[in-house]
C-alpha positions as a Python dict, from the first residue, in 0.01 Angstrom:
ca = {
    (1, 'M'): (0, 0, 0),
    (2, 'A'): (243, 224, -200),
    (3, 'T'): (593, 287, -47),
    (4, 'L'): (684, 657, 17),
    (5, 'A'): (900, 653, -314),
    (6, 'Q'): (599, 516, -512),
    (7, 'A'): (386, 784, -361),
    (8, 'I'): (616, 1057, -479),
    (9, 'R'): (623, 910, -830),
    (10, 'L'): (259, 888, -847),
    (11, 'A'): (218, 1254, -726),
    (12, 'L'): (469, 1359, -1000),
    (13, 'H'): (277, 1170, -1263),
    (14, 'Y'): (-35, 1341, -1152),
    (15, 'G'): (139, 1672, -1152),
    (16, 'E'): (244, 1616, -1520),
    (17, 'E'): (-105, 1523, -1626),
    (18, 'H'): (-317, 1767, -1428),
    (19, 'L'): (-109, 2042, -1251),
    (20, 'G'): (108, 2178, -1533),
    (21, 'V'): (446, 2023, -1441),
    (22, 'T'): (668, 2088, -1748),
    (23, 'D'): (1006, 1947, -1621),
    (24, 'I'): (1136, 1698, -1364),
    (25, 'F'): (1507, 1679, -1360),
    (26, 'G'): (1815, 1619, -1153),
    (27, 'E'): (2107, 1372, -1129),
    (28, 'D'): (1999, 1046, -1272),
    (29, 'V'): (1638, 1150, -1249),
    (30, 'G'): (1544, 1046, -1608),
    (31, 'A'): (1593, 709, -1792),
    (32, 'P'): (1705, 455, -1732),
    (33, 'L'): (1755, 495, -1342),
    (34, 'G'): (1457, 716, -1245),
    (35, 'G'): (1619, 851, -946),
    (36, 'V'): (1850, 677, -696),
    (37, 'F'): (1540, 590, -485),
    (38, 'T'): (1334, 527, -789),
    (39, 'C'): (1111, 824, -736),
    (40, 'T'): (1096, 941, -1097),
    (41, 'Q'): (1072, 618, -1303),
    (42, 'G'): (856, 632, -1614),
    (43, 'L'): (771, 1009, -1591),
    (44, 'K'): (737, 1168, -1939),
    (45, 'T'): (900, 1496, -1831),
    (46, 'A'): (1197, 1352, -1648),
    (47, 'W'): (1534, 1420, -1762),
    (48, 'N'): (1898, 1382, -1646),
    (49, 'S'): (2097, 1697, -1555),
    (50, 'P'): (2481, 1721, -1521),
    (51, 'L'): (2626, 1650, -1184),
    (52, 'D'): (2591, 2024, -1084),
    (53, 'E'): (2364, 2124, -803),
    (54, 'R'): (2427, 2495, -870),
    (55, 'G'): (2306, 2430, -1227),
    (56, 'I'): (2004, 2243, -1116),
    (57, 'V'): (1866, 2504, -891),
    (58, 'A'): (1961, 2782, -1135),
    (59, 'T'): (1797, 2594, -1427),
    (60, 'A'): (1476, 2549, -1212),
    (61, 'L'): (1454, 2910, -1134),
    (62, 'G'): (1494, 3006, -1493),
    (63, 'I'): (1226, 2768, -1600),
    (64, 'A'): (991, 2894, -1332),
    (65, 'Y'): (1062, 3261, -1436),
    (66, 'A'): (988, 3166, -1775),
    (67, 'G'): (643, 3050, -1704),
    (68, 'G'): (729, 2665, -1664),
    (69, 'K'): (653, 2459, -1356),
    (70, 'P'): (972, 2256, -1277),
    (71, 'V'): (1025, 2000, -998),
    (72, 'A'): (1395, 1966, -958),
    (73, 'E'): (1602, 1722, -731),
    (74, 'I'): (1919, 1749, -529),
    (75, 'Q'): (2005, 1383, -521),
    (76, 'F'): (2110, 1401, -146),
    (77, 'C'): (2074, 1693, 83),
    (78, 'D'): (2427, 1635, 193),
    (79, 'Y'): (2518, 1803, -136),
    (80, 'I'): (2270, 2103, -124),
    (81, 'Y'): (2488, 2335, 77),
    (82, 'N'): (2674, 2482, -213),
    (83, 'V'): (2339, 2643, -350),
    (84, 'I'): (2242, 2832, -46),
    (85, 'D'): (2286, 3166, -216),
    (86, 'L'): (2069, 3052, -497),
    (87, 'L'): (1806, 2916, -270),
    (88, 'K'): (1796, 3271, -122),
    (89, 'L'): (1740, 3413, -464),
    (90, 'C'): (1436, 3171, -535),
    (91, 'G'): (1303, 3257, -209),
    (92, 'N'): (1315, 3634, -224),
    (93, 'A'): (1181, 3681, -573),
    (94, 'H'): (824, 3723, -494),
    (95, 'W'): (880, 3960, -196),
    (96, 'S'): (1139, 4167, -363),
    (97, 'S'): (929, 4211, -669),
    (98, 'A'): (630, 4351, -446),
    (99, 'G'): (428, 4044, -549),
    (100, 'E'): (483, 4082, -931),
    (101, 'Y'): (677, 3761, -985),
    (102, 'H'): (612, 3423, -878),
    (103, 'V'): (852, 3130, -871),
    (104, 'P'): (652, 2807, -896),
    (105, 'M'): (915, 2547, -841),
    (106, 'V'): (942, 2248, -610),
    (107, 'L'): (1313, 2123, -499),
    (108, 'M'): (1288, 1773, -366),
    (109, 'T'): (1586, 1626, -168),
    (110, 'P'): (1617, 1312, 45),
    (111, 'V'): (1721, 1395, 406),
    (112, 'G'): (1843, 1216, 728),
    (113, 'A'): (2003, 907, 836),
    (114, 'G'): (1885, 550, 860),
    (115, 'I'): (2042, 405, 551),
    (116, 'H'): (2405, 366, 681),
    (117, 'G'): (2510, 633, 441),
    (118, 'S'): (2796, 756, 645),
    (119, 'M'): (2892, 1125, 670),
    (120, 'Y'): (2833, 1192, 305),
    (121, 'H'): (2483, 1053, 285),
    (122, 'S'): (2335, 1112, 631),
    (123, 'H'): (2285, 1471, 696),
    (124, 'S'): (1970, 1647, 813),
    (125, 'F'): (1880, 1986, 644),
    (126, 'E'): (1553, 2107, 792),
    (127, 'S'): (1700, 2334, 1044),
    (128, 'M'): (1898, 2536, 789),
    (129, 'A'): (1627, 2514, 522),
    (130, 'T'): (1369, 2672, 757),
    (131, 'H'): (1607, 2984, 776),
    (132, 'I'): (1594, 3048, 411),
    (133, 'Q'): (1323, 3295, 376),
    (134, 'G'): (1052, 3257, 100),
    (135, 'W'): (1055, 2885, 111),
    (136, 'K'): (786, 2663, 239),
    (137, 'V'): (937, 2356, 394),
    (138, 'V'): (743, 2009, 402),
    (139, 'M'): (853, 1656, 516),
    (140, 'P'): (622, 1374, 515),
    (141, 'S'): (637, 1080, 742),
    (142, 'N'): (423, 834, 540),
    (143, 'A'): (317, 764, 175),
    (144, 'K'): (-16, 919, 152),
    (145, 'D'): (103, 1240, 314),
    (146, 'A'): (403, 1242, 57),
    (147, 'Y'): (155, 1211, -221),
    (148, 'G'): (-70, 1498, -81),
    (149, 'L'): (214, 1725, 22),
    (150, 'M'): (385, 1689, -333),
    (151, 'L'): (48, 1791, -495),
    (152, 'S'): (19, 2096, -271),
    (153, 'A'): (375, 2182, -332),
    (154, 'I'): (343, 2164, -707),
    (155, 'A'): (14, 2372, -702),
    (156, 'D'): (193, 2653, -477),
    (157, 'P'): (286, 2948, -667),
    (158, 'N'): (621, 2990, -509),
    (159, 'P'): (901, 2765, -391),
    (160, 'V'): (838, 2461, -178),
    (161, 'L'): (1135, 2250, -43),
    (162, 'F'): (1000, 1883, -24),
    (163, 'L'): (1232, 1683, 225),
    (164, 'A'): (1188, 1305, 181),
    (165, 'P'): (1332, 1090, 470),
    (166, 'K'): (1586, 847, 316),
    (167, 'G'): (1512, 586, 579),
    (168, 'L'): (1138, 582, 490),
    (169, 'M'): (1158, 557, 101),
    (170, 'R'): (1085, 181, 103),
    (171, 'A'): (833, 201, 386),
    (172, 'K'): (481, 89, 285),
    (173, 'G'): (191, 330, 385),
    (174, 'E'): (-90, 233, 607),
    (175, 'E'): (-358, 420, 390),
    (176, 'H'): (-420, 390, 29),
    (177, 'I'): (-370, 693, -196),
    (178, 'P'): (-696, 769, -373),
    (179, 'G'): (-703, 569, -691),
    (180, 'E'): (-416, 352, -593),
    (181, 'P'): (-470, -17, -658),
    (182, 'E'): (-575, -236, -375),
    (183, 'D'): (-312, -490, -444),
    (184, 'E'): (35, -357, -387),
    (185, 'R'): (166, -626, -617),
    (186, 'Q'): (-40, -488, -904),
    (187, 'L'): (93, -136, -827),
    (188, 'H'): (446, -273, -845),
    (189, 'Q'): (373, -440, -1183),
    (190, 'M'): (218, -116, -1319),
    (191, 'I'): (481, 152, -1227),
    (192, 'D'): (811, -18, -1102),
    (193, 'A'): (1049, -50, -1383),
    (194, 'P'): (1201, -393, -1433),
    (195, 'V'): (1552, -490, -1335),
    (196, 'G'): (1779, -513, -1644),
    (197, 'D'): (1678, -389, -1987),
    (198, 'R'): (1429, -99, -1960),
    (199, 'Q'): (1448, 18, -2316),
    (200, 'D'): (1104, -73, -2413),
    (201, 'W'): (936, -36, -2060),
    (202, 'Q'): (652, 215, -2012),
    (203, 'P'): (457, 235, -1700),
    (204, 'R'): (76, 169, -1682),
    (205, 'W'): (-32, 454, -1447),
    (206, 'P'): (-331, 391, -1227),
    (207, 'A'): (-600, 674, -1216),
    (208, 'V'): (-484, 843, -902),
    (209, 'Q'): (-697, 1132, -784),
    (210, 'D'): (-652, 1498, -674),
    (211, 'Y'): (-585, 1452, -280),
    (212, 'R'): (-385, 1723, -121),
    (213, 'V'): (-247, 1781, 242),
    (214, 'P'): (-256, 2160, 283),
    (215, 'I'): (78, 2317, 364),
    (216, 'G'): (89, 2426, 726),
    (217, 'Q'): (-144, 2198, 866),
    (218, 'A'): (-25, 1930, 1122),
    (219, 'R'): (-180, 1584, 1187),
    (220, 'T'): (-248, 1458, 1550),
    (221, 'C'): (-139, 1096, 1512),
    (222, 'R'): (-229, 987, 1860),
    (223, 'K'): (-454, 1154, 2134),
    (224, 'G'): (-311, 1188, 2485),
    (225, 'S'): (-336, 1404, 2803),
    (226, 'D'): (8, 1390, 2979),
    (227, 'V'): (253, 1522, 2729),
    (228, 'T'): (273, 1679, 2379),
    (229, 'V'): (518, 1507, 2147),
    (230, 'V'): (602, 1701, 1826),
    (231, 'G'): (788, 1518, 1566),
    (232, 'Y'): (817, 1454, 1175),
    (233, 'G'): (982, 1260, 909),
    (234, 'R'): (1153, 917, 1012),
    (235, 'L'): (1149, 983, 1380),
    (236, 'L'): (763, 1030, 1409),
    (237, 'H'): (735, 652, 1386),
    (238, 'L'): (952, 608, 1694),
    (239, 'C'): (754, 867, 1868),
    (240, 'T'): (430, 664, 1806),
    (241, 'Q'): (608, 347, 1919),
    (242, 'A'): (736, 517, 2235),
    (243, 'A'): (389, 648, 2313),
    (244, 'D'): (252, 302, 2272),
    (245, 'Q'): (511, 167, 2517),
    (246, 'L'): (433, 419, 2774),
    (247, 'Q'): (54, 384, 2731),
    (248, 'E'): (110, 43, 2912),
    (249, 'Q'): (270, 216, 3197),
    (250, 'G'): (-5, 467, 3245),
    (251, 'I'): (151, 762, 3070),
    (252, 'S'): (-73, 920, 2789),
    (253, 'A'): (128, 1111, 2508),
    (254, 'E'): (-29, 1318, 2235),
    (255, 'V'): (180, 1280, 1919),
    (256, 'I'): (181, 1546, 1652),
    (257, 'D'): (319, 1499, 1308),
    (258, 'L'): (406, 1855, 1185),
    (259, 'R'): (428, 1755, 818),
    (260, 'T'): (495, 2125, 728),
    (261, 'L'): (795, 2283, 901),
    (262, 'Y'): (767, 2606, 761),
    (263, 'P'): (519, 2744, 836),
    (264, 'F'): (453, 2506, 1105),
    (265, 'D'): (100, 2457, 1252),
    (266, 'E'): (155, 2671, 1565),
    (267, 'Q'): (-210, 2657, 1669),
    (268, 'S'): (-239, 2273, 1684),
    (269, 'V'): (86, 2264, 1907),
    (270, 'F'): (-36, 2532, 2109),
    (271, 'A'): (-383, 2366, 2166),
    (272, 'S'): (-217, 2043, 2267),
    (273, 'V'): (29, 2196, 2506),
    (274, 'R'): (-236, 2392, 2678),
    (275, 'K'): (-419, 2064, 2729),
    (276, 'T'): (-119, 1843, 2847),
    (277, 'G'): (106, 2128, 3010),
    (278, 'R'): (420, 1951, 2878),
    (279, 'L'): (628, 1942, 2546),
    (280, 'L'): (883, 1712, 2393),
    (281, 'V'): (1021, 1779, 2043),
    (282, 'V'): (1207, 1511, 1856),
    (283, 'N'): (1414, 1513, 1542),
    (284, 'E'): (1742, 1372, 1417),
    (285, 'D'): (1907, 1708, 1320),
    (286, 'T'): (2215, 1821, 1526),
    (287, 'E'): (2117, 1974, 1845),
    (288, 'V'): (2275, 2318, 1803),
    (289, 'T'): (2054, 2565, 1630),
    (290, 'N'): (1802, 2297, 1577),
    (291, 'F'): (1448, 2352, 1432),
    (292, 'G'): (1301, 2200, 1753),
    (293, 'E'): (1431, 2486, 1957),
    (294, 'H'): (1209, 2724, 1739),
    (295, 'V'): (908, 2514, 1814),
    (296, 'I'): (994, 2531, 2191),
    (297, 'R'): (1064, 2904, 2165),
    (298, 'R'): (720, 2966, 2014),
    (299, 'V'): (546, 2753, 2281),
    (300, 'L'): (730, 2948, 2545),
    (301, 'D'): (607, 3276, 2386),
    (302, 'E'): (253, 3168, 2378),
    (303, 'C'): (196, 2890, 2644),
    (304, 'F'): (440, 2980, 2916),
    (305, 'Y'): (181, 2984, 3205),
    (306, 'D'): (22, 2662, 3075),
    (307, 'L'): (338, 2470, 3107),
    (308, 'Q'): (380, 2218, 3413),
    (309, 'A'): (741, 2139, 3326),
    (310, 'P'): (1028, 2257, 3111),
    (311, 'P'): (1019, 2162, 2749),
    (312, 'K'): (1270, 1921, 2620),
    (313, 'L'): (1424, 1862, 2282),
    (314, 'V'): (1560, 1516, 2167),
    (315, 'A'): (1795, 1553, 1874),
    (316, 'G'): (2107, 1423, 1703),
    (317, 'L'): (2443, 1479, 1872),
    (318, 'D'): (2657, 1800, 1792),
    (319, 'V'): (2899, 1607, 1554),
    (320, 'P'): (3012, 1687, 1208),
    (321, 'G'): (2874, 1375, 1048),
    (322, 'V'): (2748, 1031, 1098),
    (323, 'G'): (2984, 735, 1082),
    (324, 'L'): (2943, 446, 851),
    (325, 'A'): (2952, 176, 1133),
    (326, 'W'): (2604, 110, 1258),
    (327, 'G'): (2728, 167, 1617),
    (328, 'Y'): (2833, 527, 1527),
    (329, 'E'): (2509, 609, 1342),
    (330, 'K'): (2308, 448, 1628),
    (331, 'N'): (2479, 649, 1909),
    (332, 'S'): (2452, 992, 1714),
    (333, 'I'): (2090, 986, 1612),
    (334, 'P'): (1807, 953, 1866),
    (335, 'Q'): (1684, 588, 1917),
    (336, 'L'): (1360, 439, 2055),
    (337, 'A'): (1492, 410, 2400),
    (338, 'D'): (1614, 770, 2399),
    (339, 'I'): (1269, 889, 2311),
    (340, 'V'): (1086, 666, 2553),
    (341, 'E'): (1312, 793, 2849),
    (342, 'A'): (1277, 1160, 2739),
    (343, 'M'): (898, 1122, 2705),
    (344, 'R'): (885, 953, 3050),
    (345, 'T'): (1085, 1227, 3203),
    (346, 'V'): (881, 1519, 3078),
    (347, 'A'): (539, 1350, 3149),
    (348, 'Q'): (653, 1270, 3518),
    (349, 'S'): (817, 1604, 3588),
    (350, 'Q'): (655, 1797, 3863),
    (351, 'P'): (585, 2180, 3861),
}
């Protein structure tokens, strides 16, 4: 099975060959490195930019305005904050032109903790990202969804922010990408650059196919009847593990992977909450002004009289960063035990 990083690379290759991608660029995105997580190795339109996040976003906007279709990368989302004003310009171009102009650009960036990256490489960005109008925001939790969401992002005529969980980059998928070799060792030999001299290396791309995950469509990972659990990205897997543990104790949790944060799949969430009467939202962003609060607010707007217990948010602590020491990271980001306890509490709350 492909890893999440390999899936992104396969999707970008498909985008070059079939969806009109003209440029893939960012810091260390081109040869020889192919991205710090190897997501862009061997791609024919990949090139290295200067170490300048503002220049990367502005260049992508210019390419898109000129009729190209760029995929740009901010190497870590921790360094995206100095381009907020430019992201706003990208996002409002279509609206402010009364639909005359499109900005077909994808901006991808790794997000979240889980790699012991300390305060400079552990931030989450989704809550702030969803407040920048005009952008669609996606975050996959597995390789196949990463492939399908990237193709949908490339095909979209306006800006899409592709948030890739850092802690899942090396995680292998559980389902094959259409056209991916059955043997993961064969895929490795075909598309992973060798360590050392890469001067003469060229990838041998498999014949991957057009598989898309529609933007704005959630996935129900696990059916249940006692509590709805909404997650995404790296912590989605902890949510399913927690649900498995509680199933043995007679608690049935329905787990939903949003996949798209903006616009999120409200109807799937509402339908689940109307069935279970309870809601838990889980993510690793800091708890103040958290995107999960928006999910809860929309559920309160539409499903208030269906609720049997107060909704609950499990999120990262309200601290300025994540420490390098594993203990600091562990205590500031939700862990499996935290999610299990919160899920049990919500499921057993009485009206």
